[in-house]
C-alpha positions in Angstrom: 142.8 85.5 66.6 140.1 85.6 64.0 138.6 82.2 63.2 136.9 81.3 59.9 135.2 78.1 58.8 135.0 76.6 55.3 132.0 74.3 54.8 132.6 72.2 51.6 129.2 71.4 50.0 130.1 71.3 46.3 130.0 67.6 45.5 127.8 66.0 42.9 126.8 63.0 45.1 127.2 60.4 42.4 127.2 57.5 44.9 124.3 59.0 46.9 122.2 59.5 43.8 121.7 63.2 44.2 123.3 66.2 46.0 123.5 64.6 49.5 124.4 67.9 51.1 120.7 69.0 50.4 119.3 65.7 51.8 117.1 66.0 54.9 118.1 64.8 58.4 115.4 65.3 61.0 113.8 68.1 58.9 117.1 70.0 58.2 119.4 69.6 55.3 123.0 68.4 55.9 124.2 71.9 54.9 122.0 73.5 57.7 123.4 71.0 60.3 127.0 71.8 59.2 126.5 75.6 59.2 124.9 75.6 62.7 127.8 73.6 64.0 129.9 76.8 64.0 127.4 79.1 65.7 129.3 81.0 68.3 132.6 79.4 67.4 133.8 81.4 64.4 133.8 84.9 63.0 132.7 83.9 59.5 131.9 81.0 57.3 132.6 80.4 53.6 130.1 77.9 52.1 131.5 76.3 48.9 128.7 75.3 46.5 128.5 73.8 43.0 129.2 76.4 40.3 125.6 76.4 39.1 123.9 75.4 42.3 123.6 78.6 44.5 119.8 78.8 44.1 119.4 75.3 45.6 121.3 76.4 48.7 119.5 79.7 49.5 116.6 78.1 51.4 119.0 75.9 53.4 121.2 78.8 54.4 118.2 80.9 55.2 116.8 78.2 57.5 120.1 77.9 59.3 119.7 81.5 60.6 122.6 83.0 58.6 122.7 85.2 55.5 124.5 84.6 52.2 126.9 87.1 50.7 125.3 87.5 47.2 124.7 90.6 45.0 121.8 92.6 46.3 122.3 91.4 49.9 123.6 94.5 51.8 125.4 94.5 55.2 128.1 92.4 56.5 126.8 88.8 56.6 128.8 86.2 58.4 128.4 83.6 55.6 130.0 84.0 52.2 129.7 81.8 49.2 132.4 80.4 47.0 132.0 78.3 43.9 133.4 74.8 44.0 136.0 73.2 41.7 136.6 69.9 39.9 137.9 68.2 43.1 137.6 68.6 46.8 141.0 70.3 47.1 140.0 72.7 44.3 136.8 73.5 46.2 138.7 74.2 49.4 141.1 76.5 47.5 138.2 78.4 46.3 136.8 78.7 49.8 140.2 79.7 51.2 140.5 82.5 48.7 137.3 84.0 50.3 138.8 83.9 53.9 140.1 87.3 54.9 143.8 87.9 55.0 143.7 88.8 58.6 142.2 85.5 59.7 144.4 83.4 62.0 142.7 80.0 62.1 140.5 78.3 59.5 138.4 75.2 60.1 137.5 73.0 57.1 134.4 70.8 57.4 132.6 68.5 55.0 128.9 69.2 54.8 128.4 65.5 54.5 129.3 65.1 58.2 126.2 66.7 59.8 126.5 65.3 63.4 129.9 66.6 64.3 129.6 68.4 67.7 130.6 71.9 68.6 132.9 70.3 71.2 134.8 68.6 68.4 135.2 71.8 66.5 136.4 73.6 69.6 138.9 70.8 70.2 140.7 71.2 66.9 140.6 75.0 67.3 142.2 74.8 70.7 144.9 72.5 69.4 145.9 75.3 66.9 145.9 77.8 69.7 148.3 75.5 71.5 150.8 75.7 68.7 150.0 73.1 66.1 149.8 74.0 62.4 147.0 71.5 61.8 144.6 69.5 64.1 142.4 66.6 62.9 139.8 64.3 64.6 141.0 60.7 64.7 139.2 57.4 65.6 141.0 54.3 66.6 140.7 51.5 64.1 139.3 48.3 65.6 139.2 46.1 62.5 142.2 44.2 61.1 143.7 46.1 58.2 145.3 44.2 55.3 147.0 45.5 52.2 145.6 43.8 49.0 146.3 43.9 45.3 143.9 42.4 42.7 142.1 40.6 45.5 145.2 39.0 46.9 146.4 39.8 50.5 150.0 41.2 50.4 150.4 41.8 54.2 148.6 42.6 57.4 149.3 46.1 58.9 149.8 47.0 62.5 146.4 48.7 63.1 147.8 50.4 66.3 149.8 52.7 64.1 146.8 53.8 62.0 143.7 56.0 62.7 140.6 57.0 60.7 140.4 60.7 60.1 137.3 63.0 60.1 136.4 66.6 59.8 136.3 69.4 61.0 140.0 70.0 60.6 141.6 73.2 61.9 144.7 74.9 60.5 146.8 78.0 60.9 145.7 80.0 57.8 149.2 80.6 56.6 150.1 77.0 56.7 147.0 76.0 54.8 147.5 78.7 52.2 151.1 77.5 51.6 149.9 73.9 51.3 147.3 74.8 48.7 149.7 76.9 46.7 151.1 73.5 45.4 147.7 73.0 43.8 147.8 69.3 44.6 144.8 67.1 45.3 144.2 65.0 48.4 141.3 63.4 50.2 141.8 65.8 53.1 143.6 69.1 53.8 145.8 67.7 56.5 147.6 65.6 53.8 148.6 68.8 52.0 149.8 70.5 55.2 151.8 67.4 56.0 153.5 67.6 52.6 155.0 70.9 53.4 156.4 69.6 56.7 154.1 71.4 59.1 153.1 69.8 62.4 149.7 68.1 62.4 148.2 66.7 65.6 145.2 64.6 66.3 142.3 65.0 68.8 139.8 62.3 69.7 137.1 61.9 67.0 133.4 61.1 67.4 131.7 57.8 66.5 128.6 59.6 65.5 130.5 61.9 63.1 129.6 59.7 60.2 130.2 60.8 56.6 127.2 60.5 54.4 128.2 58.7 51.2 125.2 56.4 50.4 121.5 56.5 51.3 122.2 53.8 53.9 124.5 56.2 55.7 121.8 58.8 55.9 119.3 56.2 57.3 121.8 55.4 60.0 122.1 59.0 60.9 118.4 59.5 60.9 118.3 57.0 63.8 121.1 58.7 65.7 119.7 62.2 65.2 116.3 61.1 66.5 117.5 59.7 69.8 117.3 62.9 71.8 113.5 63.1 71.9 113.2 65.4 68.8 109.7 66.2 67.7 108.9 64.8 64.2 109.1 67.5 61.5 105.8 69.2 60.6 107.2 70.9 57.5 106.9 67.8 55.2 104.2 67.2 52.5 103.5 64.0 50.6 101.6 63.7 47.3 100.6 60.9 44.9 100.2 60.9 41.2 98.9 58.6 38.5 98.8 58.7 34.7 98.0 56.3 31.9 98.3 56.7 28.1 97.5 54.3 25.3 99.9 53.6 22.4 99.3 55.1 19.0 100.3 53.9 15.5 103.1 56.3 15.1 106.6 54.9 14.9 108.6 57.7 16.5 110.3 57.4 19.8 108.7 56.9 23.1 109.2 59.7 25.8 109.6 58.6 29.5 111.0 60.9 32.1 112.4 63.2 29.4 114.3 60.4 27.8 113.7 59.4 24.2 113.4 55.6 24.1 113.6 53.7 20.8 110.4 51.8 20.2 108.0 51.0 17.4 105.1 52.9 18.9 104.6 56.1 20.9 102.0 57.1 23.4 99.1 59.3 22.5 98.4 62.6 24.3 97.8 66.3 23.9 101.5 67.0 24.8 104.3 64.5 24.2 102.4 62.0 26.4 105.3 61.4 28.8 103.3 59.4 31.2 106.1 59.2 33.8 106.7 62.9 33.9 102.9 63.5 34.1 102.6 61.3 37.1 105.5 63.0 38.8 104.0 66.4 38.1 100.7 65.3 39.7 102.5 64.0 42.8 104.3 67.3 43.2 101.2 69.3 42.7 99.3 67.1 45.1 101.9 67.4 47.8 101.7 71.2 47.6 97.9 71.3 47.3 98.2 72.9 43.9 95.5 70.9 42.1 96.4 68.6 39.3 98.2 68.6 35.9 94.9 69.1 34.0 94.3 72.4 35.9 97.6 73.9 35.0 98.2 72.3 31.6 94.6 71.6 30.1 94.4 69.5 27.0 92.0 72.1 25.6 94.8 74.7 25.4 96.6 74.7 22.1 99.7 76.1 23.9 100.4 72.6 25.3 99.8 70.7 22.1 102.9 68.5 21.5 104.6 70.3 24.5 107.7 68.9 26.1 106.6 67.5 29.5 110.0 68.2 31.0 109.3 71.9 30.5 106.0 71.5 32.2 107.8 69.8 35.1 110.3 72.7 35.2 107.4 75.2 35.5 105.9 73.2 38.4 109.2 73.0 40.3 109.4 76.8 39.8 105.9 77.2 41.2 106.9 75.1 44.2 110.1 77.0 44.8 108.2 80.3 44.7 106.1 79.1 47.5 109.0 77.9 49.6 108.6 74.2 48.7 111.6 72.1 47.9 111.6 68.6 46.4 113.1 66.0 48.8 112.3 62.7 47.2 110.3 61.2 44.3 109.6 57.5 43.9 107.8 56.3 40.8 106.8 53.0 39.3 106.2 52.4 35.5 103.8 49.6 34.6 104.5 48.4 31.1 104.7 45.0 29.3 107.0 46.6 26.7 109.5 48.0 26.0 112.3 46.8 28.2 113.1 49.8 30.3 116.0 48.7 32.6 118.7 50.1 30.2 117.2 53.6 30.5 116.3 53.8 34.2 119.6 55.5 35.2 119.2 58.2 32.5 115.6 58.8 33.5 116.5 59.2 37.1 119.3 61.6 36.3 117.1 63.7 34.1 114.4 64.0 36.7 116.9 64.8 39.4 118.4 67.6 37.3 115.0 69.2 37.0 113.5 68.7 40.5 116.7 68.9 42.6 115.5 66.0 44.7 116.4 62.4 45.1 114.7 60.3 42.4 114.0 56.6 42.3 112.3 55.0 39.3 111.2 51.4 39.0 109.6 49.4 36.1 107.3 46.5 36.5 105.4 44.2 34.1 101.6 43.6 34.4 102.4 39.9 33.6 100.3 39.9 30.4 97.1 40.9 32.3 94.6 43.5 31.0 95.1 46.3 28.6 98.6 47.1 29.8 99.5 43.4 29.6 98.3 43.4 26.0 100.8 46.3 25.3 98.0 48.8 24.7 99.6 51.5 26.8 101.7 52.4 29.8 100.7 53.6 33.3 102.8 55.2 36.0 102.4 55.8 39.8 104.4 58.5 41.6 104.9 59.6 45.2 106.6 62.9 46.1 107.9 64.3 49.4 108.3 68.1 49.7 109.7 70.2 52.6 108.6 73.7 53.4 111.8 75.8 53.7 110.4 78.8 55.6 
């Protein structure tokens, strides 16, 4: 019978700090790993992406060796795209709607589990062929499990009756469609199939099939993925940037990372003097070998007088994307005696993430009263950037 896979990659990655499904593991995004899992196992794949995020996924899908079903792409590609919803269940429903009516088995997999093996996917598929309506990977729980409420232990559970569940999960298409017709939300699809009384069985899970939720999870997987003698990736580029601006006498707001910060003074510059964004731009340009910010946005050009530095950054990211570069990570340090920046760091990181599409970490440190920066004469910023070549 026809077998299709749904790869769910529509999450926002709030706990990770960026879209984790586009994070790199041994030179490949988590999406690439998850797509390649199904090579030779299924007849088609539906990739579920954020409603406004298709462009971010095109390089990853292209690198995985499959095509995307988008306007202007002729032929019969084996990967189609569906737009995600407000919840995981809504995203799966969107993907399920793109699965052909004549499909017999559908396998649902979270893109955040990149090290699931083809053998595991085959195991859940075979369980459906053997008569189950749903098949899910399960791991034995080795820790003691307690039920708690407001920090108080209510009781200790018999752990031998419980298992930890993973993806990929396989289902008879009809059973999964009926389950999702209820339009309920659940943390996995097996729960919905159980709700309609269908038979769900377990197969042995895999210890390395770890779900990436935080950067620590990814670091752990980096170790696991590198144990097989893989060559270090050669498609990475690193760049550094630095900028410094002095304070003026104006009393309007200070711009840092595209965020307006209340302060009695603003920085002087040809544009809006966003020293952080300027350093980030230079680190990105440096990583790609594209010169520096002064080359692309000279202070002798009236076009950039008072310009929004975030728009300059947006142009640079566009330049990178046009040359098959994608931003993986940015790490920046702001050096300033004042103002206090900790209340604004999260907003700054979010703003820069939105523009660059990469993971962003911003720190602020004091010069401890030393020198011009210590005398509150200005602000300096250092930035490092990591790019990946996607073709």
